[in-house]
Legacy VTK file of the C-alpha trace (Angstrom):
# vtk DataFile Version 3.0
C-alpha trace
ASCII
DATASET POLYDATA
POINTS 100 float
-25.770 247.587 -64.765
-22.212 246.269 -64.838
-20.998 249.000 -62.829
-23.551 248.383 -59.880
-22.524 244.756 -59.970
-18.854 245.575 -59.641
-19.793 247.867 -56.725
-21.699 244.917 -55.336
-18.664 242.605 -55.600
-16.624 245.359 -53.655
-19.254 245.277 -50.724
-19.437 241.657 -50.581
-15.527 241.365 -50.531
-15.233 243.852 -47.761
-17.940 242.562 -45.620
-16.844 239.146 -45.983
-13.395 239.963 -45.079
-14.885 241.645 -41.914
-16.392 238.444 -41.067
-12.925 236.483 -41.790
-11.170 238.851 -39.464
-13.498 238.337 -36.697
-13.133 234.565 -36.953
-9.358 234.700 -37.168
-7.647 237.790 -35.570
-5.117 238.208 -34.121
-3.646 234.732 -34.339
-6.126 232.000 -35.366
-5.353 232.046 -39.036
-5.315 229.106 -41.376
-2.114 227.841 -42.848
-3.379 228.588 -46.205
-4.002 232.182 -47.569
-3.797 234.934 -45.193
-1.660 233.839 -42.178
-1.253 236.667 -39.956
-2.636 239.889 -38.666
-0.579 242.299 -40.563
-1.350 240.555 -43.809
-4.993 240.251 -43.025
-5.343 244.256 -42.283
-3.418 244.975 -45.469
-5.904 243.141 -47.338
-8.953 244.270 -45.386
-7.570 247.939 -46.055
-7.202 247.130 -49.782
-10.826 245.943 -49.837
-12.117 249.142 -48.074
-9.903 251.281 -50.280
-11.634 249.816 -53.441
-14.953 250.306 -51.891
-14.971 253.696 -50.562
-13.701 255.087 -54.021
-16.916 254.091 -55.320
-19.230 255.626 -52.630
-21.199 258.708 -53.670
-23.753 259.230 -50.963
-22.216 257.814 -47.672
-18.890 259.493 -47.875
-19.441 260.844 -44.356
-18.858 257.122 -43.094
-15.530 256.992 -44.729
-13.260 258.545 -41.902
-15.454 256.726 -39.270
-14.842 253.421 -40.761
-11.143 254.085 -41.450
-10.799 255.109 -37.744
-12.386 251.818 -36.423
-10.163 249.984 -38.936
-7.096 251.526 -37.303
-8.366 251.184 -33.669
-9.362 247.546 -34.365
-5.756 246.818 -35.644
-4.185 248.466 -32.751
-6.189 246.645 -30.348
-5.289 243.309 -31.875
-1.613 244.221 -31.955
-1.942 244.859 -28.346
-3.539 241.576 -27.650
-6.957 242.736 -26.723
-9.110 240.417 -28.869
-12.216 241.533 -27.379
-11.631 245.272 -28.151
-10.674 244.345 -31.691
-13.758 242.135 -32.120
-16.074 244.989 -30.930
-14.600 247.721 -33.178
-14.952 245.193 -36.238
-18.739 244.472 -35.216
-19.097 248.364 -34.989
-18.043 248.458 -38.585
-20.524 245.626 -39.336
-23.191 247.490 -37.465
-22.660 250.547 -39.930
-23.956 247.799 -42.706
-21.032 248.829 -45.065
-23.020 246.455 -47.659
-25.555 249.182 -47.879
-23.264 251.814 -48.349
-23.896 254.000 -51.562
LINES 1 101
100 0 1 2 3 4 5 6 7 8 9 10 11 12 13 14 15 16 17 18 19 20 21 22 23 24 25 26 27 28 29 30 31 32 33 34 35 36 37 38 39 40 41 42 43 44 45 46 47 48 49 50 51 52 53 54 55 56 57 58 59 60 61 62 63 64 65 66 67 68 69 70 71 72 73 74 75 76 77 78 79 80 81 82 83 84 85 86 87 88 89 90 91 92 93 94 95 96 97 98 99
């Protein structure tokens, strides 16, 4: 059961971070904690890496989510907040909290 709880924590950390990115990216970060887009995506990628390493069944979604994360970062870097947000929402719509 502890292994499932740990995976649940990884899901929660990733999905919570997606929400945080939606609220803050590309330039509305609070002065405490994560303070810029690059730092945000480094942390988001780290949370994703921790989660994807635990997946047993939904491994077909791994490259899709990775591509969406990459495209979102590029959109935000280009100043296209609307596209960045849409891409993050696409990841959320894939229900990463339900991945197994």
